[in-house]
N, C-alpha and C positions, 0 to 999 in steps of 0.2 A: 458902505456904499463906495463903489469904485471912484466916484467923483470927488470923494473927500480925501483921497490918498494924495499926499503932497511929497512924500519921500519914501524910499525903500532901502532896506539894508541889503547890500550885495554879499551873498554868502558863498563859501567854498568849503565843501566837506564839513558843514556845520560851524565853520568859523566865519566871523564877520570880516570881510575884506574892507568894507568902507560903507559910506552912506551916499546915496544919490538923491538929490533934491532938485526941485524946480526953482531956478533963480530968476534974475531979472530978464525981461524981454523974452520970456518963454523958453529960455535955454537952461539946460541941465548944469548942475554943479556937483562935483564929486570930491570926497575927501577920504583918504585911507584911514582906517582905524589904527590907533596907537600900537595895539598889540600886533597888528599885521605889519606895520612898519618895522617892528623889531624882528619878526620871525618869518614874514611872508616874502612874496616876490612881486615884481611888476606884472600886472595882468595885461598891460598894453605898453610895451617899452617906449614906443615912439611918442605917444601922446599922454600917457599916464605913468611917468617914471615913479619909482618907489621913493617918494619923499613927502615930507609933511607939507601941509598947505591945501588951499582950495583950488581945484581945477575947474575952469569954466569952459563949456562947450560953445562952439560957434553955431549960428543958425544954419549955415550951409556946411555940408551937403545933406545932413540928416535931420533937418527941422528941429535943431536944438539938442539933439542927442549925440553922445559919443559913439564913434564907430564900434568900439568893443561891445557896447550894450545893444547897439543896433543889430549886431550879429545874433543876439538872443531872440529877437522878434521874428515871427514867421514871415516868410515871403511867398509870393506866388500862390500855390495851392493852399498852404496853411493860412495865409492872410485872407484868401477868398472865403474859407470856411469860417474864420473868426468874425469877419464882417457880417456874414449871415447870422451867426449865433448872437452877436451883439444887437443886431437889428431886431431879432425876436425878443431880446431882453429890453427893447425900447431905448437902446443906447446908440448914439451915432459914433462909430469908431473914429471918424475924422476929428471929432471934438476932444478926444482923449490926448492927454500929454504923454510924452515918452515914459515917464515914471508910472503912470496909470497903465499903460500898455504892458510894461515889464511886470507889473503886479499880476496881470492876467496870465503871463507866462509862468510865474512862480517857480516851481521846481520841475516843470514839465518840458523844458527846452533841451536842446542838444548841448553837449559839453558839460562843464562842471559848475558853472555859475548859476545860482538860484537867487530869487528875489522875495523878500519878506516885508510887509504882509502879502500873502497870496490871495488873489481874488478868483475864486473858483467859478467857472462858467461852463455851460454845456453839460454833457453827460459823462458816462464812464466808457473806458475802452471796451470794445465789443468782443463777444465770444463767437461771432459769426465766422463761417468758413471764408477762405480767401475768395472763392467764387461769389459768395453772397455779398462780401464787402465790395468787390468789383462792381456788382450790379447796382448797389446803392450809390457808389461813387458816380457811375454813369448817369443815374437818375438825377442826382444833385447837380452835377456839372452841366447837364442838358437843360437845367432850369425847369424841369418838369415838376420838381418838388423840393422843399427845404427839409422835409422829414428825413432824419438821419444825419444832418449836418453836425449836430452835437456829438454823435458817436464817432463820426469820421474825424472831427477835430481832436477828440480825446485820444484817438488811436494814432494820430499822425505824428505826435511828438513835436508839434509846432514846426514841422519841417518846411523848407522852402521848395523852390523848383516848380515846374509847370505840372508835372504828372502827379496823380494821386499816390499817396504812400501810407504805409502803416508800420508801426513798430511791432516786432514779432520775436518772442522769446521761446526757445525750446531747450532741450538737453544739451545742445551744442553751443548755446550762447545767445547773443543779442543780435538781431538782424533788422535791416530796413528793407521792406518789400515794396516794390513799385507796381502800380496797376496801369492799365491802359486809359488814356484820355479819350474823349469823344472823337478826336480827329486822328488818333493813332491807328496804324494798321493792327490787325488782330494778332500778328506775330511780333509785336514790339518787344516783348520780353525776351524772346529767342534772339532777336536782332541785337539787343544790348548785351546779352550773354556772349554772343560770338564776337562782338566788338571788343569786349573786355579780354577775351582770349587773344585777340589780335594785339591789344595793348601789351599784354604780358609777353608775347613773342617779340615785341619791339623793345623790351627791357623796361617797361613802365611798371612801377610798384603800385599794385592795386590791392584793396582789401580782398579777403577771401569772398568768393561769390558763388552762387548756385542758382539753379532754375527750379523753383518750387512748383510742383504739380505739372511740370513740363512747360509752363508758360509764364510764371511770375518771376521776374528777375529780383534776386535778393542779394544784398551785400552785408557782410559783417560790420557792425558798428565799430569804428576805430576810435571813438571817443570813450569807450569802455575797455578797461584792461582785462587781462585774464582772470583777475580776482574779483571782477565786477565793480571796480572803482571807476567813477567818471573822471575823465581827464579834461583839463582846461584846454579848450580848443578855440582858436581865433582864425578868421579868414583874412586873406590879404586885404579885402575891403575894410574889415574892422581895424586892422593894424595901420593901414595907410590913410584911413578916412576917405576912401575912394568909393563913390557910388557906382551902382551898376546900371542906373538909368539917369542920364545917358552914360554908357561905358566910357571910361577915360584912361584906364591903366595901360601902360606899355610893358612889354616883357623886360625891358631894361630895368624898370623899377622892381619888377617881381623877382628877378634874379639877384639884384642888389639886396633886396629885403631878405631873401633866402640866405645869402652869405652872411649878412649882418646878424641875423637871429641865430642861425645854427652854427656859424663858424666852421662849416663843413664843406670842403670842396666837392665831396661826393653828393651832397644834397643839391649844390648848385648845378652839378652835371645832370642829376636826375630832373631838376626843373627845366634845364635846357632840353633834355630829351623829350619831356612832355610838350614843350613848345613845338618841337619838330614834329612830334606825332600828331598834335592837334592840327598842324598845317597840312601834312600829307594824308591824314586820315579824315580830313574835312570836319573836324570838330570846331565849328565856329562859335559855339556857345561857351567860350572860354573866358567868362567874365570874372571879376575879382572875388566873387563869393564862391567860386568853384576851385579855389586854391586855399588850403588851410595848413595851420601849424599847431603842434601839440606841445604842451609843457609837461615834461615827465622827468622825474628823478632829478630835478634841479636844473634842467636845461631844455632848450627849445629844439624840436625836431620837425622835419617836413612830414606832414600827414600823407597817407597814400592818396593816389589820384582817384577821383570820383566824378560822377555825372559825365562820363565819357559817352558821347553819342555822335553818330554820323548825322549831323544836323545841316541839311542843305536848304533849310528855310531862310537862313541868313546869308547875306551876300558877301560878308567878309568877317574877319575875326573881331570878337568883342574886345579882346586885348590885342592892341597893335604890336607888330613886330618891327622894331626899329622905326616906329611911328608910321607903319604902313599896314593897312587892313588886308592887303593881298601881297604878301612879301615874296622876295626871291631868296635863293640860297644865300646870297651875299648878305641879305638882311638878317637871316638867322645867324650867320657867322659873326656879324657885327655885334649882335647882342651877347654872344658867347665870349668873344674876345674882350668886350667891355668889362666882363667880370673875371678877367684873368685866365680864361680858358685858352689853350693854344689853338691856333687855326687847324693844325692836323687833327687834334682831338675833336674839334667841332665837325670837321669833315667826316671823321670816322663814325661819329654818332649819327650824323645825317644819313650816311650810307647804310648803317645798320637799320635805321628806322624805315628808310625807303625800301630796302630789301624785304623787310617783314610785311610792310603794307602791300607790296606787289604780290607777295605770296598769298 
């Protein structure tokens, strides 16, 4: 029974990283395994450095969970489905501890971390066509039926975000396919495809993407390498313990984090370019879970940009620029120079992005 689970083993490629338990005051406690301390790496350098001892989470901002493990939990669409499925199982999702919720994720989440024991819920991934899955998603999201929620959850990979998604594998690799929400225009897939083309023209590194059946936007999963191995992936939210509701992060913190983790001036410049693009291409949904980092071959690297959309439903940036939701060019430059970029280089990148967006 899910209610009896009080601790989980955190696993990485079959090795135990450590143990996560529920401690006092409904807050999680984590301790690295002795073998992992000898041969492993810090899964979250700022808040879980690789050292012996017991780490205790604070209640805020993740209700007693660590940011790194909060990353594994579904958000948005995935959480919406999980709540439906748990309700049908007679379980109130709100009553579950972070450890119990992670047990529900098990090995089905994004990135490389898995959780044991795994509590299986819902159904199995579907063999429906993309059109059929889109139709089921619309029915469930419209609250016309709950039938199909289990299948949608199993197919989603516990992904977050607002729009319906499914994991899709073919001879070319592993993909994440997006569907239309009830409030989206019929051509939302084509819109996101062209928006990512624009991002590429502006010098933004994005995963390989395609338009399936002429209407479903699909992006290659960058948390799986060319040999099919899952990579350790952490969002800025997980690393900084920054929530996205309400959004609190500033690009100052994001660029500093990028430099600290990657030790790469090129990665810092790429993050600066994304900030500029998000501003001039009106991607205001730039919250802390929409920036990620990968641990590969013993070092951290900046993950490709994802969830790039021209979202005009928001009035200002989720991540502030020099502490402004509606910044000027001088605010953009202030963020860059604060991370040791030269003013001429900042101006050059701003000009390149503005030229691409105008075209």
